[in-house]
C-alpha positions in Angstrom: 134.9 55.1 70.4 138.0 53.2 70.1 141.1 54.3 68.0 140.2 51.7 65.3 136.8 52.8 65.1 137.3 56.4 64.4 137.4 57.9 60.6 140.4 59.4 59.4 139.7 63.1 58.3 142.8 64.8 56.3 143.0 68.7 56.6 145.2 69.9 54.5 146.0 73.8 54.5 149.4 75.7 54.8 148.0 78.3 57.5 148.4 76.8 61.1 145.4 79.0 62.2 143.2 77.5 60.0 144.1 74.2 61.1 143.2 75.6 64.7 139.8 76.6 63.5 138.8 73.6 61.6 139.9 71.2 64.3 137.7 73.2 66.9 134.9 72.8 64.4 135.3 69.1 63.9 136.8 67.9 67.2 133.1 67.1 68.4 132.7 64.5 65.8 135.0 62.5 67.7 136.8 61.4 64.5 140.9 61.2 64.0 141.6 64.2 62.5 145.0 64.4 61.0 146.6 68.1 59.9 149.0 68.7 57.4 150.5 71.7 55.9 151.4 70.9 52.0 150.2 68.6 48.9 153.3 66.4 49.6 152.3 65.8 53.2 149.1 64.8 52.0 150.1 62.4 49.4 152.4 60.7 51.8 149.7 60.4 54.4 147.1 58.9 51.4 149.9 56.4 50.8 150.1 55.1 54.0 146.1 54.9 55.4 142.8 55.7 54.2 140.4 58.8 54.7 137.0 59.1 55.0 137.2 62.7 53.6 139.7 65.2 52.7 139.3 69.1 53.7 141.9 70.8 50.9 142.5 74.2 50.7 143.1 75.8 47.1 145.7 78.2 47.4 148.9 76.7 49.0 152.5 77.3 48.0 154.5 74.6 46.0 151.7 72.5 45.2 148.6 74.3 45.2 145.3 72.4 46.0 143.6 71.4 42.5 147.2 70.1 41.5 147.3 68.2 44.7 143.8 67.0 43.9 144.6 65.7 40.7 147.7 63.6 42.4 145.6 62.3 44.8 143.1 61.2 42.2 145.8 59.5 40.4 146.5 56.8 43.3 144.2 54.1 43.3 143.8 54.0 46.9 142.6 57.6 47.2 141.3 57.9 43.6 137.6 57.6 45.2 138.1 59.6 48.5 135.7 62.5 48.8 137.5 66.1 48.4 135.8 69.4 49.9 137.7 72.3 48.6 137.6 75.3 51.1 138.4 78.5 49.7 137.5 82.1 50.2 136.8 82.6 46.6 136.3 80.3 43.4 135.8 81.5 39.8 133.6 79.4 37.2 136.6 78.0 35.4 138.2 77.3 38.8 135.2 75.3 40.0 134.9 73.3 36.7 138.5 72.1 36.9 137.6 71.4 40.3 134.8 69.4 39.7 136.4 67.6 37.0 139.2 66.6 39.3 136.5 64.6 41.7 135.6 67.6 44.2 132.6 66.8 46.1 131.8 70.4 47.0 133.0 73.8 47.7 132.9 75.4 51.0 133.4 79.2 51.4 135.6 80.4 53.5 135.3 81.4 56.4 133.2 78.2 57.1 129.8 78.2 58.7 130.4 75.4 61.4 127.3 73.6 61.2 127.5 73.2 57.5 131.3 71.9 57.9 130.5 69.6 60.4 127.2 68.2 58.7 129.0 67.6 55.4 131.9 65.8 56.9 129.7 63.9 59.1 127.6 62.7 55.9 131.0 61.2 54.3 132.4 60.0 57.6 128.9 58.0 58.1 128.9 56.9 54.3 132.7 55.7 54.7 131.4 53.9 57.7 128.7 52.3 55.8 131.0 51.2 53.2 133.3 50.0 55.6 130.8 47.8 57.5 129.6 46.7 54.0 132.9 45.7 52.8 133.4 43.9 56.4 130.0 42.0 55.7 131.0 41.1 52.1 134.4 39.9 53.4 132.6 37.5 56.0 130.5 36.4 52.9 133.4 36.0 50.5 135.4 34.4 53.1 132.5 31.7 53.6 131.9 31.3 49.9 135.6 30.8 49.4 135.6 28.2 51.8 132.7 26.3 50.4 134.0 26.5 47.1 137.8 25.7 48.1 136.6 21.9 48.4 135.6 22.0 44.5 137.5 24.7 42.7 139.8 27.0 44.9 140.6 28.7 41.6 137.3 29.6 40.4 136.1 30.6 44.3 139.0 33.3 44.2 137.9 34.6 40.8 134.5 35.0 42.1 135.6 36.7 45.2 137.7 39.3 43.4 134.7 39.9 41.0 132.8 40.9 43.9 135.3 43.0 45.7 135.8 44.9 42.6 131.7 45.1 41.9 131.2 46.2 45.6 134.0 49.0 44.9 132.7 50.1 41.6 128.9 50.1 42.8 130.2 52.3 45.9 132.5 54.7 44.1 129.3 57.2 43.1 126.4 58.6 44.6 124.8 59.3 41.1 121.9 56.8 40.9 122.5 56.8 36.8 125.9 56.2 37.2 125.2 53.2 39.4 122.5 51.8 37.2 125.3 52.0 34.4 128.1 50.2 36.6 125.5 47.5 37.2 125.1 46.9 33.5 128.7 47.3 32.7 129.2 44.5 35.5 126.7 42.2 34.2 128.0 41.7 30.7 129.9 39.5 29.9 130.6 38.2 33.5 126.9 37.3 34.4 125.5 37.1 31.0 125.5 38.0 27.3 122.8 40.3 27.6 121.3 42.4 30.5 118.6 45.1 30.7 117.1 47.1 34.0 113.4 47.1 33.5 110.8 49.1 35.5 107.3 47.8 36.6 106.1 49.0 33.4 108.1 47.1 31.3 110.5 50.0 30.1 113.9 49.2 29.9 117.7 50.2 29.3 120.2 50.3 27.6 117.5 49.2 24.9 114.0 48.1 25.1 113.1 44.6 26.2 112.1 42.1 23.4 108.1 41.6 23.8 108.3 38.2 25.4 110.7 39.2 28.0 108.6 42.4 28.9 105.5 40.4 29.5 107.6 38.2 32.0 108.9 41.3 34.0 105.7 43.0 34.0 104.2 39.8 35.5 106.8 39.1 38.0 106.6 42.7 39.2 102.8 42.7 39.3 103.1 39.6 41.3 105.4 41.2 43.9 102.8 43.7 44.6 100.1 41.1 45.2 98.2 41.3 41.7 97.1 38.0 40.3 100.1 35.8 41.9 98.3 34.0 44.7 100.7 33.4 47.5 103.9 32.4 46.0 106.6 35.4 45.6 110.1 35.0 44.6 112.8 37.6 44.1 114.4 35.7 41.1 112.5 34.1 38.3 114.2 31.8 35.8 112.5 30.7 32.6 115.3 29.0 30.2 118.0 31.3 29.0 116.4 34.3 31.0 116.6 35.4 34.7 114.8 38.2 36.1 116.3 39.7 39.7 114.1 42.1 41.5 116.5 44.8 42.8 114.8 45.4 45.8 112.2 42.7 47.0 109.3 44.0 48.6 109.8 47.2 46.5 108.7 46.5 42.7 109.0 50.0 41.9 112.9 49.9 42.0 112.6 47.3 39.0 114.6 44.2 38.0 117.9 43.4 36.4 116.9 40.9 33.2 119.8 38.6 32.3 120.3 36.6 29.3 122.4 33.8 28.4 123.5 32.7 25.1 122.9 28.9 25.7 120.0 27.2 27.0 120.0 28.0 30.5 122.0 30.5 32.9 124.8 28.2 34.9 123.6 28.2 38.8 127.2 29.6 39.7 126.6 32.6 37.5 122.8 33.0 39.0 124.1 33.2 42.4 126.9 35.4 41.6 124.2 37.7 40.0 122.3 37.8 43.2 125.3 38.8 45.2 125.8 41.6 42.7 122.1 42.7 42.9 122.2 42.6 46.6 125.1 45.1 46.3 123.8 47.1 43.7 120.4 47.6 45.6 122.6 49.1 48.8 124.4 51.7 46.4 121.1 52.8 44.7 119.6 53.1 48.2 122.5 55.5 48.9 122.2 57.3 45.8 118.5 57.8 46.5 119.0 58.8 49.6 121.6 61.4 48.7 119.4 62.7 45.8 116.5 63.2 48.4 118.7 65.1 50.5 119.6 67.5 47.5 115.9 67.8 46.4 114.7 68.6 50.1 117.5 71.1 50.3 116.3 72.8 46.9 112.8 72.7 47.9 113.5 74.4 51.1 115.2 77.2 49.4 112.5 77.6 46.7 109.8 77.5 49.6 111.5 80.8 51.6 111.8 82.5 48.5 108.0 81.9 47.8 107.3 82.5 51.4 109.1 85.6 51.5 107.2 86.9 48.3 103.8 86.0 49.9 105.0 87.6 53.0 106.0 90.7 51.4 102.5 91.0 49.0 100.5 92.1 52.2 103.2 94.2 53.6 103.4 96.4 50.6 99.9 97.8 50.8 100.0 98.4 54.5 103.3 100.2 54.2 101.5 102.2 51.4 98.6 103.1 53.5 100.5 104.1 56.6 102.4 106.7 54.3 99.0 107.8 53.0 97.8 108.4 56.7 100.8 110.3 57.5 100.0 112.7 54.6 96.9 113.6 56.6 97.4 116.8 58.6 95.9 117.1 62.2 95.6 113.5 62.9 93.6 112.9 66.0 95.9 111.5 68.8 94.7 108.0 68.9 94.7 107.7 65.1 98.3 109.0 65.0 99.2 106.7 67.7 97.7 103.4 65.9 99.4 104.7 62.7 102.7 104.6 64.2 102.2 101.1 66.0 101.4 99.5 62.5 104.3 101.3 60.7 106.7 99.9 63.4 105.4 96.6 63.1 105.5 96.6 59.4 109.0 97.5 59.5 109.8 94.9 62.0 108.2 92.1 60.0 110.0 93.5 56.8 113.2 93.0 58.8 112.5 89.5 59.8 111.7 88.4 56.4 114.9 90.0 55.0 117.0 88.2 58.1 115.1 84.7 57.2 116.4 85.1 53.6 119.7 86.2 54.3 120.2 83.2 56.8 119.3 81.0 53.8 121.7 82.4 51.4 124.4 82.4 53.9 124.1 78.8 54.0 124.2 78.8 50.3 127.2 81.0 50.1 125.3 83.2 47.8 125.5 86.6 50.2 127.9 88.8 48.0 128.8 92.5 48.2 129.6 95.1 45.5 132.9 96.9 46.1 132.9 100.6 45.4 134.9 103.5 46.8 133.0 104.9 49.6 133.3 106.8 52.9 132.7 105.5 56.4 131.0 108.9 56.9 128.0 107.8 54.5 127.5 104.5 56.0 127.4 105.9 59.4 124.9 108.6 58.2 122.6 105.9 56.8 122.8 103.7 59.7 122.0 106.8 62.1 119.1 107.8 59.7 117.5 104.3 59.5 117.9 103.9 63.4 116.5 107.3 64.5 112.9 106.1 64.9 113.7 103.2 66.9 116.1 105.0 69.0 113.7 107.8 69.6 110.9 105.0 70.4 113.1 103.8 73.1 114.4 107.3 74.4 118.0 106.1 73.6 120.8 108.2 72.2 123.6 107.2 69.6 126.6 109.0 70.3 129.1 109.2 67.2 132.8 109.6 67.8 134.4 109.4 64.3 137.9 110.9 62.9 138.3 114.3 61.8 139.1 113.7 58.3 137.3 111.4 55.6 137.9 107.7 55.9 137.6 106.1 52.5 137.1 102.2 52.0 136.8 99.7 49.2 133.3 98.4 50.3 129.8 97.8 49.8 127.9 100.7 50.7 124.5 99.3 51.6 126.2 96.1 53.2 128.3 98.1 55.6 125.4 100.3 56.5 123.7 97.0 57.3 126.3 95.7 59.3 126.3 99.2 61.2 122.2 99.1 61.5 122.4 95.3 62.7 124.8 96.4 65.5 123.1 99.4 66.8 119.8 97.7 66.4 121.2 94.9 68.5 122.6 97.3 71.1 119.1 98.8 71.3 117.4 96.0 71.5 119.2 94.8 74.6 119.5 97.9 76.5 117.4 99.8 78.6 115.2 102.6 77.5 117.3 106.1 78.3 120.6 105.0 77.8 123.2 105.6 75.2 124.9 103.8 72.5 128.4 104.5 71.4 129.6 104.2 67.5 133.2 105.1 67.6 135.8 104.7 64.8 139.6 105.0 64.6 142.3 103.9 62.5 144.8 101.6 63.5 147.7 101.1 60.8 146.2 99.9 57.7 143.1 99.0 59.2 139.7 100.9 60.1 138.3 99.8 63.7 134.7 100.5 64.2 133.1 99.6 67.6 129.6 99.8 68.6 129.2 99.7 72.5 126.0 99.4 74.6 125.0 99.3 78.3 122.9 96.4 78.2 122.7 93.3 79.7 125.9 91.9 78.4 126.9 88.4 77.5 127.7 85.3 79.3 131.7 84.4 78.8 130.6 81.0 77.4 128.5 82.5 74.8 131.0 84.9 73.2 132.9 82.3 71.3 129.3 81.5 69.5 127.7 84.6 69.5 128.1 84.9 65.6 126.9 81.5 64.8 123.5 81.0 63.2 120.4 81.1 65.1 122.5 81.4 68.6 121.1 84.0 70.9 121.5 84.9 74.6 119.1 84.0 77.3 115.9 86.0 76.8 112.4 86.0 78.9 109.8 83.6 78.2 107.9 86.5 76.7 110.8 86.8 74.3 110.2 90.7 74.4 113.4 91.2 72.5 112.0 89.2 69.6 114.8 88.4 66.5 116.0 85.2 64.9 119.8 84.9 66.0 120.7 85.6 62.5 121.8 89.5 62.5 125.2 88.8 64.1 125.8 85.9 61.8 125.2 88.3 58.8 127.3 90.9 60.3 130.3 88.6 60.5 129.7 86.9 56.9 129.6 90.5 55.4 132.5 92.0 57.2 134.5 89.0 56.1 133.4 89.5 52.6 135.0 93.0 52.9 138.4 91.2 54.1 137.8 92.3 57.8 136.9 90.4 60.9 134.7 91.1 64.1 134.7 89.9 67.6 132.5 90.6 70.8 133.6 91.7 74.3 131.5 91.8 77.4 132.6 91.9 81.1 129.5 89.6 81.8 125.8 89.8 82.4 124.6 93.3 83.0 127.8 94.9 82.1 126.9 95.7 78.5 128.7 94.8 75.3 131.2 95.9 72.6 131.4 94.6 69.3 134.5 95.6 67.3 134.8 95.1 63.7 138.1 95.5 61.5 138.0 96.5 57.9 141.2 97.3 55.7 141.6 100.9 54.5 141.9 101.9 50.9 145.7 102.4 50.3 145.6 103.7 46.8 143.3 106.7 46.8 144.2 107.2 43.1 142.6 103.9 42.1 139.6 104.0 39.5 136.8 102.7 41.1 133.1 103.8 41.0 132.0 105.9 43.8 129.1 105.0 45.9 126.5 107.6 46.1 125.8 108.9 49.4 121.8 109.3 49.4 119.0 109.2 47.0 117.7 112.3 45.7 114.7 113.7 47.1 111.4 113.7 45.6 110.1 116.9 43.8 106.8 116.0 43.4 104.6 114.3 40.8 104.7 117.1 38.2 102.1 115.3 36.2 104.6 112.4 35.3 102.6 109.3 33.8 102.7 106.1 36.1 101.4 102.7 35.3 101.1 100.5 38.0 100.9 96.6 37.4 99.8 94.3 40.3 97.5 91.5 40.6 97.1 92.4 44.2 94.1 94.6 44.3 95.3 96.2 47.9 98.6 96.8 46.7 97.3 98.8 43.4 94.6 100.6 45.2 97.0 101.8 48.2 99.8 103.0 45.8 97.2 104.5 43.5 96.1 106.6 46.2 99.3 107.8 47.6 100.9 108.5 44.1 98.0 110.8 43.1 98.3 112.4 46.5 102.0 113.5 45.3 100.9 114.6 42.0 101.1 111.8 39.5 98.9 110.7 36.9 98.3 107.1 37.4 96.6 104.1 35.4 96.6 100.9 36.8 96.5 97.2 34.9 96.4 93.9 36.9 97.7 91.3 34.3 100.4 91.4 31.5 98.1 91.7 28.2 96.2 94.6 30.0 99.4 96.4 31.1 100.7 96.4 27.4 97.4 97.6 26.1 97.5 100.6 28.4 100.9 101.2 27.8 100.3 101.6 24.0 97.4 104.3 24.9 99.0 105.7 28.2 102.8 106.1 27.3 103.9 106.1 30.8 107.3 107.7 31.9 107.6 105.0 34.7 106.1 101.4 34.6 105.9 99.9 38.5 105.7 96.4 37.4 105.0 93.3 39.5 107.2 89.7 38.3 104.5 87.3 39.7 101.5 88.4 37.4 98.9 85.7 36.1 99.3 84.3 32.5 102.1 86.9 31.2 104.8 87.2 33.7 106.5 90.3 34.5 109.8 89.3 32.7 108.0 88.7 29.5 105.9 92.1 30.0 109.1 94.1 30.3 110.8 92.5 27.2 107.6 93.4 25.2 107.7 97.2 26.5 111.3 97.6 25.7 110.5 96.2 22.5 107.5 98.7 21.7 109.0 102.4 20.7 106.5 104.0 22.7 107.5 102.6 26.1 111.1 101.9 25.1 112.6 105.0 27.2 110.3 104.6 30.2 111.6 103.8 33.3 111.0 100.4 34.3 111.0 99.5 38.1 110.2 96.0 39.2 108.1 96.1 42.5 107.9 92.5 43.5 108.0 90.2 46.8 111.0 88.2 45.1 114.1 89.5 46.2 116.6 86.6 45.9 119.7 87.3 43.3 118.6 85.0 40.8 115.4 87.2 40.3 117.4 90.4 40.2 119.6 89.1 37.7 116.7 88.1 35.6 115.1 91.8 35.7 118.1 93.2 34.5 118.0 90.4 31.5 114.5 91.4 30.9 115.2 95.1 30.5 114.2 96.7 34.1 116.0 99.6 35.3 115.4 99.4 38.9 114.7 96.1 41.0 112.6 97.0 44.4 111.8 94.4 46.8 108.0 94.6 48.5 107.6 96.6 50.9 109.4 99.4 49.1 111.0 102.2 50.6 108.5 105.0 49.8 110.8 108.0 49.9 113.2 106.0 47.6 110.2 105.1 45.1 109.1 108.9 45.1 112.8 110.0 44.6 113.1 107.6 41.5 109.6 108.8 39.9 110.3 112.3 40.4 113.3 112.2 38.0 113.3 109.0 35.9 116.2 109.7 33.8 118.5 110.7 36.9 117.2 107.8 38.6 118.3 105.4 35.2 121.7 106.9 35.2 122.2 106.3 39.3 121.1 102.8 38.8 123.5 102.1 35.7 126.3 103.7 37.9 
């Protein structure tokens, strides 16, 4: 690609290291990357040349990103240049202001390379398409000016100027509604005194069509589909003072532009001009439809992932319940115990894969968040060691801990940091031979905590090290893929560590020489700060003690296995399979705890929870959402509906029993 063909990409950030990262991500696009370090430099560049897209940091000294965006929009040349804000954090007010200034999107920092490249590539391609379209338009305008100059140079110049302005206005937005409104605005009064956009049924905007015109439009569009028109088809129909121009010949569903003159007929020059404008509008509308289709596909993909997780978790819940019941049978025959343990391990593995798959979707959308609390490193290590003990025992591996003697206090999310350590230990175990040791070490270095996980496994090739934390990147595996996995765990580790203000890096001498992953986290400096303290562990179950539990789920296997499990623990259980039945049984049973699925037929779990909270007989019951929906939106709706706890299927049985053993303590813990 020659220099003249390369599109300009302007990177505005005051930090040199961020320029290095962004340029390394975007270099493979082969475009002309221009780096500046302040808003003033960016404005100088924009006055000198055009850019396909601007990557703009919000937090900069002197002129910040939002003020720079406002100044950029004030220049006619850059008024429509797409702006992608790159920021580590943005609140709702800041986001609204950014979008009001014309921001196309916010990209969370640190950026996901594939996401950044794909978004920049889209705008570069749209820029090129626009440039090509402008070049094509310029050629046609040149020809029109040459022909018109023989008769009326002044009229040709005005026509060309109008078309240029029309092309620019039509190309400014990727919103279909705005593009249609722009076409109507261009049509009146330049092309005609009245204008409508009509569909194949004759429905029109901005006002309904007169009855006589509606019949004409419907008849012409029907003819375009081959209905009752013989072999004659035209993209323009002129009848007296009215012209109907198809927006897309061959696609009648795209509709038509209807023009009506104030006098007897539309002049030929105006009709020709209208055809040119309609041609450009059709291209702009196609771009808008394509953009909307991409956004809709992304939305449907996310909805599908959430539904997929729900449907996969539902059968996992009774499997886990059944395994727990089998574990309570004393003196089980060896083959039965072996089969039970196999089922337990595979169900846990399937649960982990589902969670990783959803986490990958949330990472791409920037929806993974942390809830910071005062916590100790020991609490996260303790949970990690406890959760990984069964896997390490299965592979005859040893986890060696080397921690500082004194307590290490962090401002962190205990659940997410436990997930970070568990992912690293799980990876080390997966890629290390049986019988080897895995070392988890920690030490302080200045104001940072360094935590490393080292193994004696297969190691990594040097070429893979820079990409090992990218989404879906994995080392070489055998054809049987015995290690399994989706290539998501390390990406999640990096994202969670960075949300805590830290960083992560992998080291390996090479294949067969093991791997070490080191994370650096900021230590909590002000120990007197008033922060909530993360609980170290859940209370242990003390048995059912006759507590009344109402289980509401439309999945028979889930209710049956959960009922048996709870009755074995001494709970009194009632079952309902839909919302109204649940409300009736709750009135008579007056449960201490309600385990309630969200996705019920008829009345949803959210509605049932709201009714239970309004019923004096059930107002004090502990409401637990036990569901396959685990995305943040469902958790937020659970809290709004009155649930005390949101648990994702298959539930952690020990935690569930601990909640049921003391509902009031569970409510206080969850509220804290």
